[in-house]
C-alpha positions as CSV (number, residue, x, y, z in Angstrom):
1,X,78.3,-7.3,49.9
2,X,74.7,-7.9,50.1
3,X,71.5,-6.3,48.0
4,X,68.4,-6.6,48.9
5,X,65.4,-6.9,46.2
6,X,61.7,-7.1,45.6
7,X,60.1,-9.8,44.4
8,X,57.3,-11.8,43.3
9,X,58.4,-14.6,43.8
10,X,61.5,-16.8,45.4
11,X,63.8,-17.1,43.0
12,X,65.5,-15.4,39.7
13,X,63.3,-16.0,37.2
14,X,60.8,-14.1,39.3
15,X,60.0,-10.7,38.3
16,X,60.9,-7.8,40.3
17,X,57.8,-6.3,42.2
18,X,58.1,-2.8,41.4
19,X,56.5,-1.5,45.3
20,X,59.0,-2.0,47.6
21,X,57.1,-1.8,51.1
22,X,54.1,-4.4,49.6
23,X,56.8,-6.7,47.8
24,X,55.5,-10.5,48.6
25,X,59.6,-11.1,49.2
26,X,62.6,-9.4,49.5
27,X,65.3,-11.6,48.4
28,X,68.5,-11.2,49.8
29,X,70.7,-11.6,46.8
30,X,75.4,-11.7,46.7
31,X,76.1,-10.2,43.6
32,X,78.9,-11.7,43.2
33,X,78.0,-15.3,43.3
34,X,74.7,-14.3,42.2
35,X,73.2,-16.2,44.1
36,X,70.2,-16.4,46.6
37,X,71.3,-15.6,50.4
38,X,68.1,-15.2,51.9
39,X,64.7,-15.0,51.0
40,X,62.8,-12.4,53.5
41,X,58.7,-13.5,53.1
42,X,57.0,-9.4,53.1
43,X,54.2,-10.3,56.2
44,X,54.0,-6.4,56.5
45,X,53.0,-6.8,52.2
46,X,49.7,-8.2,53.6
47,X,49.2,-7.4,57.7
48,X,49.8,-3.8,57.9
49,X,47.4,-1.1,56.9
50,X,50.8,1.8,57.6
51,X,53.9,1.3,57.8
52,X,54.5,-1.8,55.2
53,X,57.9,-0.1,53.6
54,X,59.7,1.2,57.1
55,X,59.3,-2.5,58.2
56,X,60.2,-3.9,54.7
57,X,63.4,-1.6,55.2
58,X,64.1,-2.6,59.0
59,X,63.8,-6.6,57.4
60,X,66.7,-5.5,54.9
61,X,68.3,-3.5,57.5
62,X,68.6,-6.5,59.2
63,X,69.3,-8.9,57.1
64,X,72.6,-6.1,56.0
65,X,71.7,-5.5,52.8
66,X,73.9,-2.3,51.4
67,X,71.5,-1.7,48.5
68,X,67.5,-2.0,47.0
69,X,66.7,-2.7,44.0
70,X,62.7,-2.1,43.3
71,X,60.3,0.2,41.6
72,X,60.1,3.0,44.2
73,X,61.0,3.3,47.4
74,X,58.1,5.1,49.5
75,X,59.4,7.9,51.3
76,X,59.1,6.4,54.6
77,X,60.5,4.0,53.8
78,X,63.8,5.8,52.3
79,X,63.8,7.4,55.2
80,X,64.9,4.7,56.8
81,X,67.1,3.2,54.2
82,X,69.2,6.5,54.1
83,X,70.2,6.0,58.6
84,X,70.6,2.5,58.0
85,X,73.0,3.1,54.9
86,X,71.3,1.1,52.4
87,X,71.9,2.6,48.9
88,X,68.2,3.0,46.9
89,X,68.0,2.0,43.3
90,X,64.1,2.7,41.5
91,X,62.6,2.2,38.5
92,X,64.3,-1.1,38.3
93,X,61.9,-3.5,36.2
94,X,62.8,-7.2,34.6
95,X,64.5,-10.4,36.4
96,X,65.5,-10.4,39.8
97,X,68.5,-12.7,37.3
98,X,68.4,-9.6,34.8
99,X,67.7,-6.6,38.0
100,X,71.6,-8.0,39.4
101,X,73.2,-7.8,35.7
102,X,71.6,-3.6,35.8
103,X,73.1,-3.4,39.3
104,X,76.5,-4.7,38.1
105,X,77.3,-3.3,35.2
106,X,75.9,0.3,36.8
107,X,72.7,1.0,34.2
108,X,70.7,2.5,37.3
109,X,73.2,5.2,39.1
110,X,71.0,8.3,39.1
111,X,67.5,6.4,40.9
112,X,65.6,9.2,42.2
113,X,65.6,10.3,46.1
114,X,62.7,10.1,48.1
115,X,60.2,9.6,45.3
116,X,56.4,9.7,45.4
117,X,54.5,5.8,44.6
118,X,53.0,8.1,41.3
119,X,56.9,8.4,39.9
120,X,58.8,6.5,37.7
121,X,62.9,6.6,37.5
122,X,62.6,8.7,34.5
123,X,60.8,11.5,36.3
124,X,62.3,14.3,38.5
125,X,61.6,14.1,42.6
126,X,59.3,17.0,43.5
127,X,57.2,17.7,46.2
128,X,53.7,15.8,47.1
129,X,52.1,19.7,47.9
130,X,53.5,22.8,45.7
131,X,52.6,26.4,46.0
132,X,49.5,27.1,48.6
133,X,46.9,25.5,48.5
134,X,44.3,22.5,50.4
135,X,44.5,19.3,50.2
136,X,42.0,17.0,48.6
137,X,40.6,14.2,51.2
138,X,40.2,11.1,48.7
139,X,36.8,12.0,47.7
140,X,37.6,15.4,46.0
141,X,39.9,13.5,44.0
142,X,43.1,13.7,45.6
143,X,43.2,10.2,45.5
144,X,44.6,7.8,49.0
145,X,47.6,10.4,49.9
146,X,46.0,13.7,49.1
147,X,48.7,14.9,47.2
148,X,46.6,17.0,44.9
149,X,45.8,20.4,45.7
150,X,43.1,23.0,45.2
151,X,44.0,26.4,45.0
152,X,42.0,29.5,46.2
153,X,39.7,29.4,49.3
154,X,37.4,26.7,50.6
């Protein structure tokens, strides 16, 4: 079995990067031997204006990963992972070595499905747009994704 871990560096002492699609490295690890079998330099993290998560998900699928350990897998990347049969474990923190231990001991067995970047592993996944309302753009306080809504007219 191979697992992918988003990381800030290239070794087991590197921190888990909470951003899956924008992680500097995607480490492909054999959890049984606790060794890194492949280091993927995630070019999409710095080059892609959009779609970094989708590209990262494609990279780990091509590498044969059966699970990904990270802070948060965004909804578009999650769809690619689900289609490829890759299990997603969100809310992983610490070093790569600690993430492997968490995986082996089953400490993170119930990750949220399709979380938004603002969520953590302890929060339930909720849809971005709830109820009726008008999407707010960045200039209106809706942030980059425009997920906050304003009720009423105008």
